[in-house]
C-alpha positions as CSV (number, residue, x, y, z in Angstrom):
1,M,0.2,-0.1,0.1
2,N,1.2,3.5,-1.1
3,K,1.5,5.9,1.6
4,P,-0.1,9.6,0.4
5,Q,2.9,12.1,-0.2
6,R,3.4,14.6,2.6
7,G,2.8,18.0,2.4
8,R,5.0,20.7,2.9
9,Q,6.5,21.2,7.0
10,C,4.3,24.3,8.3
11,R,6.6,25.4,11.0
12,P,9.9,26.9,10.1
13,T,13.0,25.0,10.5
14,R,15.6,25.9,13.6
15,R,17.9,27.0,10.8
16,E,15.8,29.2,9.5
17,L,14.7,30.2,12.5
18,D,18.5,31.1,13.0
19,A,18.7,33.5,9.8
20,A,16.0,34.8,10.7
21,W,17.8,35.9,14.2
22,V,20.8,37.0,12.4
23,R,18.7,39.2,9.5
24,L,17.2,41.1,12.3
25,R,20.0,41.7,14.6
26,A,22.4,43.1,11.6
27,A,19.4,45.3,10.7
28,A,19.5,46.5,14.2
29,D,22.7,47.2,14.1
30,Q,22.9,49.0,11.0
31,G,20.4,51.7,12.9
32,D,16.8,50.2,11.3
33,I,14.6,51.6,14.2
34,Q,11.6,48.9,13.5
35,A,14.5,46.0,13.8
36,T,15.4,47.4,16.8
37,A,12.2,47.5,18.2
38,L,11.1,43.9,17.3
39,L,14.3,42.7,19.3
40,V,13.4,44.4,22.5
41,A,9.9,43.1,21.8
42,L,10.9,39.7,21.2
43,A,13.6,40.2,24.5
44,E,10.5,41.3,26.7
45,N,8.0,39.0,25.4
46,K,5.3,41.8,24.7
47,P,3.7,42.4,21.6
48,L,4.3,45.0,19.4
49,F,0.5,46.1,19.5
50,S,-2.3,45.5,21.5
51,A,-5.8,43.8,20.3
52,L,-7.3,47.1,21.1
53,E,-5.3,49.6,18.3
54,A,-5.9,46.7,15.7
55,R,-9.7,47.2,16.0
């Protein structure tokens, strides 16, 4: 019996996550304000905007 072909992986791989962090840190080091804000928000485990602002 043939197994059905699996779909593409939904979650990013560890290598993709590591590459994204490197790009984010590089952008922040070059003075990108949004990248810096994102790093701070991720480090503090806070959302970038509240649910009330999204309305």
